[in-house]
C-alpha positions as a LaTeX table, in Angstrom:
\begin{tabular}{lrrr}
\hline
Residue & $x$ (\AA) & $y$ (\AA) & $z$ (\AA) \\
\hline
Unk1 & $-97.88$ & 20.57 & 187.62 \\
Unk2 & $-98.43$ & 20.74 & 183.88 \\
Unk3 & $-99.76$ & 24.13 & 182.85 \\
Unk4 & $-98.59$ & 24.54 & 179.29 \\
Unk5 & $-99.68$ & 23.18 & 176.95 \\
Unk6 & $-103.02$ & 22.31 & 178.49 \\
Unk7 & $-104.04$ & 18.67 & 178.63 \\
Unk8 & $-107.40$ & 19.50 & 177.04 \\
Unk9 & $-105.71$ & 20.97 & 173.95 \\
Unk10 & $-103.37$ & 18.00 & 173.74 \\
Unk11 & $-106.26$ & 15.52 & 173.95 \\
Unk12 & $-107.82$ & 17.25 & 170.93 \\
Unk13 & $-104.77$ & 16.02 & 168.98 \\
Unk14 & $-104.16$ & 12.60 & 170.60 \\
Unk15 & $-107.07$ & 10.25 & 171.33 \\
Unk16 & $-106.17$ & 9.16 & 174.88 \\
Unk17 & $-104.10$ & 10.18 & 177.87 \\
Unk18 & $-102.19$ & 6.90 & 177.65 \\
Unk19 & $-101.26$ & 7.50 & 174.00 \\
Unk20 & $-100.29$ & 11.08 & 174.82 \\
Unk21 & $-98.00$ & 9.96 & 177.64 \\
Unk22 & $-96.38$ & 7.27 & 175.50 \\
Unk23 & $-95.82$ & 9.67 & 172.60 \\
Unk24 & $-94.39$ & 12.41 & 174.83 \\
Unk25 & $-92.14$ & 9.93 & 176.60 \\
Unk26 & $-90.74$ & 8.56 & 173.34 \\
Unk27 & $-90.16$ & 12.04 & 171.92 \\
Unk28 & $-88.56$ & 13.22 & 175.19 \\
Unk29 & $-86.11$ & 10.32 & 175.00 \\
Unk30 & $-85.31$ & 11.28 & 171.41 \\
Unk31 & $-84.66$ & 14.89 & 172.46 \\
Unk32 & $-82.46$ & 13.72 & 175.35 \\
Unk33 & $-80.50$ & 11.57 & 172.89 \\
Unk34 & $-79.76$ & 14.60 & 170.71 \\
Unk35 & $-82.66$ & 14.69 & 168.24 \\
Unk36 & $-83.13$ & 18.01 & 166.49 \\
Unk37 & $-85.76$ & 20.22 & 168.18 \\
Unk38 & $-88.79$ & 20.88 & 165.96 \\
Unk39 & $-89.66$ & 24.30 & 167.40 \\
Unk40 & $-87.54$ & 27.45 & 167.38 \\
Unk41 & $-88.28$ & 28.14 & 171.04 \\
Unk42 & $-89.92$ & 26.37 & 173.95 \\
Unk43 & $-91.71$ & 27.46 & 177.12 \\
Unk44 & $-90.45$ & 24.33 & 178.90 \\
Unk45 & $-86.90$ & 23.60 & 179.92 \\
Unk46 & $-87.49$ & 19.87 & 180.40 \\
Unk47 & $-87.61$ & 17.41 & 177.52 \\
Unk48 & $-91.09$ & 16.07 & 178.37 \\
Unk49 & $-92.50$ & 19.60 & 178.32 \\
Unk50 & $-90.76$ & 20.28 & 175.01 \\
Unk51 & $-92.22$ & 17.06 & 173.59 \\
Unk52 & $-95.72$ & 18.10 & 174.68 \\
Unk53 & $-95.24$ & 21.51 & 173.06 \\
Unk54 & $-94.31$ & 19.76 & 169.81 \\
Unk55 & $-97.47$ & 17.62 & 170.06 \\
Unk56 & $-99.57$ & 20.73 & 170.65 \\
Unk57 & $-97.99$ & 22.40 & 167.60 \\
Unk58 & $-98.95$ & 19.38 & 165.50 \\
Unk59 & $-95.32$ & 18.49 & 164.75 \\
Unk60 & $-95.34$ & 15.15 & 166.56 \\
Unk61 & $-98.12$ & 12.60 & 166.26 \\
Unk62 & $-98.80$ & 8.90 & 166.39 \\
Unk63 & $-98.16$ & 7.00 & 163.17 \\
Unk64 & $-101.34$ & 4.95 & 162.92 \\
Unk65 & $-99.77$ & 2.56 & 160.39 \\
Unk66 & $-97.11$ & 1.47 & 162.85 \\
Unk67 & $-99.22$ & 1.60 & 165.99 \\
Unk68 & $-99.03$ & $-1.56$ & 168.10 \\
Unk69 & $-102.24$ & $-3.54$ & 168.48 \\
Unk70 & $-102.91$ & $-4.15$ & 172.19 \\
\hline
\end{tabular}
């Protein structure tokens, strides 16, 4: 169960649940591959939770210029 950060707060930053999931998944893979963490500390131990915390902090977002047209 996802408690932190709240989905409502995350959806204020990202326009849809689908986009939020895709962004968090991509960032989680980057963290798992050794990417440098963007926060000094995290509430979550798992990479997806860490990615969502970075989104909530405004450190990770969707690059609209490179967004795929579906």
